[in-house]
C-alpha positions, 0 to 999 in steps of 0.5 A: 687617351685613345680608345684603343683596346688593343694598344695597352695604356702604358703604350698610349701614354708612353707614345703620348709623352714622347710625342710631347717631347718631339713637339717641344711641350717638354724641351731637353733637360727639362723636369717632366711632372712626377708619378702621382701627377702623371697618374692623375693626368692620365687616370692610370696607375703609378705601375702603368705610369712607371712602365712608360716612363722606363720604357722612354728612359731606355729609349734614351727620351728621359733620364731619371736621376736619383733623388731629383726627378725624371728629365728630358734627355738630349735630342739624338742626333740625326746622320743620314746614309745616302744612296750614294754613300756620300758622308758628312762631317760630324761638324757638319752633321751638328750644325744640320741639326742645330747644335754646336761640335765639340770634343775632348783629346784622350790620346795620340800616338805612332802606331804600327799599321795593321794587316787590313789597315795597310791593305785599304790605305795601300802602306808598306809593311813597316808603315806606321799610323797616327792614332788619334782617340777623342770624345766628340761632343754635341752642345757638351754632351758626350755622343761618341768615342772616336778612334782615328788611324791616318798614314803617319808620314802623310798627316803627322803635322795633324797631331801638332795643332793645338785644337786637336780635341775639337778640329774637324778631322775632315777640315784638318785632312783638307788642309794638308792634302787638298783633297776632302774625305766625302765617302766610304769604301766600306761601312759596318755597325754592330751593337755592343755595349759599353765597357768600363774603360768606354763608359768612363769616357763617355760618361754613360753606365757601364753596358749602356747600348753602343753603335760600334761603326768602322768606316773606311774613308775614301776622298772625291777620287775615291782613294783611300784616306783614313780608317775610323772605329767609333763607339756611338751612345745609341740613345744619342746618335741615329743613322737614316737610311 
């Protein structure tokens, strides 16, 4: 380890294990050495090793499995937010990260539009929305809970698709309207935690840190298209500015 008296030993060990994960020495889903093995490798107490491993687990790099050991977590998906505010579909984002996008349909239904939805989408007071809720996955692992709100009159045909759970919504919208969502008129990101219902759908513990993202999508002509209200698993997704 580095001879840096100002850097605690557990932090040095944490950074070394993290570097081994990022460089591919330890690969996703691989079991890492046990606490006694790591203790011998780093010439450190098990308490020091446990603190380093606990922090890596809290950061999403490692996953502890009762009775089985500690494993490398799946890599985070990196999604860039550019200065031009252009948006890429989740399907393309997964492709850019060397993963395969998937999903599972939770529900779809017709609901009344609320005031902010009517305002953004330029809808009448009695307008209806097509509400679609899905769990989106990358290489089979849940990444976020997706809640989509689209003008029903315009996009009702989407609800009839056989592949509604997995289809790229950007592609489905383009197939109907001829235009593709590419930007956002407004976007907010806030930290929250998984409720019992969301934890169950995302297969994470109750209280797991989530990123709640609201996006008001626009097309190539900056016209409103739909609204997305998503809950991303913080340990599996990262926004780059």
